[in-house]
C-alpha positions in Angstrom: 35.8 121.7 110.7 38.6 124.1 111.0 39.1 127.7 111.0 42.2 130.1 111.5 42.1 132.5 114.4 44.4 135.3 115.4 44.2 137.3 118.9 41.1 136.9 121.0 38.6 135.7 118.0 36.6 133.0 118.5 35.3 130.3 115.9 32.0 129.7 115.7 30.5 126.0 114.3 27.0 125.2 114.1 25.9 121.6 114.4 22.8 119.5 114.9 22.8 116.6 117.2 20.2 114.0 117.0 18.6 112.0 120.0 20.5 108.5 120.8 23.4 109.1 118.6 27.0 109.1 120.9 29.2 112.1 119.5 33.0 112.9 120.1 34.0 116.4 119.9 37.8 117.0 119.8 39.7 120.0 119.4 43.4 120.4 118.8 45.6 123.2 117.6 48.5 123.1 115.1 50.9 123.6 118.1 49.5 121.1 119.9 48.4 123.5 122.7 45.1 123.1 124.6 41.8 124.5 122.6 39.5 126.0 124.9 36.1 125.0 123.5 32.5 125.1 124.6 29.0 123.5 123.2 26.1 126.3 123.8 22.7 125.9 122.8 20.7 128.3 120.6 19.2 130.2 123.9 22.7 130.8 124.9 23.3 127.9 127.5 26.6 126.6 128.0 26.0 122.7 127.8 29.9 121.7 128.1 32.9 123.8 128.4 36.3 122.1 128.5 37.5 125.2 131.1 35.6 122.9 133.6 37.7 120.0 133.0 41.3 120.8 132.8 41.1 121.8 129.3 40.1 118.0 128.1 40.7 117.9 124.5 37.4 116.0 123.6 34.1 115.0 125.0 32.0 112.0 124.7 28.2 112.2 124.9 25.0 110.9 123.7 21.9 113.2 123.1 18.8 112.7 125.0 16.8 114.6 122.0 17.7 116.4 118.7 19.6 120.1 119.5 21.0 122.7 117.7 24.1 123.7 119.3 26.9 126.1 118.3 30.5 124.7 119.0 32.8 127.8 120.2 36.6 127.0 120.1 39.5 129.8 120.6 43.0 129.9 121.0 44.6 129.3 124.6 46.0 132.1 126.4 49.7 130.7 125.7 48.8 130.7 121.9 47.1 134.4 121.5 49.2 134.9 118.2 47.2 133.1 115.7 46.6 129.5 114.9 44.4 127.2 113.6 41.9 125.2 115.6 
């Protein structure tokens, strides 16, 4: 999945994760700058944010149950004009 962003816009990707499955979420940009991203459940609870992990470009996890989530990605502060995530 990818999105073209400009300014402070946020890309939203809807995903369903299934119990017992291993996943890797990877975020990158066209200019190799870091991409802030978060995984949020349908109630708005942030399950993971790479802001809390030194802007790590990926996250590996195994689901404990089936869950519909939103993956939000935005441009880093250093690339606020436009870009692809």
